[in-house]
C-alpha positions, 0 to 999 in steps of 0.5 A: 520545399515542403508547405502544410496546408491548414485542413479545410473545414466547411462552416456556414458563414451565418452567425449563430448565436447562443439565444434564438427569437424564442428566448427570453430578453437577456435584459430586463425591459425598462418601465416606460418613462413619464412624459415631461414637457421640455420647460419642466425638464429644464426647470428641474435643471440648475442655474449652474448646469443651464449655462453650460447646457445652452452653450452646448445646445445653442451652436447644434441647433443653429447648425442645423437650422442653418447649414441645412438649407430646406429642399 
């Protein structure tokens, strides 16, 4: 039985990307966000949005606080 072998080529296992560290960023940099207090952010939400947000965040915070005892 005749078996054919694929040609072996030596290659560098390190990936080569089309850009280098010296090239400028491919994505534009966003300006820094203006600092806003959590209370100010919460006040910008409508009442209809505050309720589901609270229902989503409260169980996550309770789990983080009570399920992981301090060491």
